[in-house]
C-alpha positions in Angstrom: 109.3 94.7 105.0 110.9 92.9 102.1 111.6 89.4 101.1 115.1 88.4 100.0 116.4 85.2 98.6 120.0 84.3 99.0 122.1 81.2 97.9 123.9 79.8 100.8 126.4 76.9 100.8 125.6 75.2 104.1 128.7 72.9 103.7 131.1 75.7 104.4 132.0 77.2 107.7 131.0 80.7 106.6 127.6 79.4 105.2 126.9 77.6 108.5 127.9 80.7 110.5 125.7 83.1 108.4 122.7 80.7 108.7 123.1 80.5 112.5 123.4 84.3 112.7 120.3 84.9 110.7 118.4 82.3 112.8 119.7 84.1 116.0 118.4 87.4 114.7 114.9 85.8 114.3 115.0 85.9 110.5 112.9 83.3 108.9 115.2 80.9 107.1 113.8 78.2 104.8 115.4 75.9 102.4 114.0 76.2 98.8 114.6 73.5 96.2 115.9 74.6 92.8 112.7 73.5 91.1 110.7 76.0 93.3 112.6 79.0 92.0 111.4 80.6 88.7 113.3 79.6 85.6 113.1 83.0 84.0 114.1 86.0 86.0 114.5 89.2 84.0 115.7 92.3 85.8 114.4 95.7 84.7 117.0 98.3 85.7 114.5 101.2 85.0 112.1 100.0 87.7 114.6 98.2 89.9 112.5 95.1 90.0 112.2 91.7 88.3 109.5 91.3 85.7 106.4 89.4 86.6 105.9 86.0 85.0 102.9 87.4 82.9 105.1 90.1 81.5 107.9 87.6 80.6 105.3 85.4 78.8 104.0 88.4 76.9 107.5 89.3 75.8 108.2 85.7 74.8 104.9 85.6 72.8 105.9 88.8 71.0 109.3 87.4 70.2 107.6 84.2 68.7 105.3 86.5 66.6 108.3 88.4 65.3 110.1 85.2 64.4 107.2 83.7 62.5 106.3 87.0 60.7 102.9 87.6 62.3 103.6 91.2 62.9 102.9 94.2 60.6 105.0 97.2 60.2 103.5 100.6 59.4 105.0 103.8 58.1 102.6 105.9 60.1 99.8 105.8 62.6 97.4 106.9 59.7 98.4 103.8 57.7 97.8 101.6 60.6 94.3 103.1 61.2 93.5 102.6 57.5 94.5 99.0 57.7 92.4 98.4 60.8 89.4 100.2 59.3 89.4 103.1 61.7 88.3 106.5 60.3 90.1 109.3 62.0 
């Protein structure tokens, strides 16, 4: 079973007909306000799903870190280990 969200113009004849058809089939139809829908929806074509809000927040945080220079770049893994004080 899956959940689908569609945008339907209830003021048009085709929108009214589709809503009536879905209700006749027994499909649960509910009206959602625009504020209830998530603002950020990022589609991942590799997985075929939308990213979770926690993943989107992590990506946004990483982007902020990049903009403000809070990231370090290393030439190799060994250099990174040395900087972190890890003896390999």
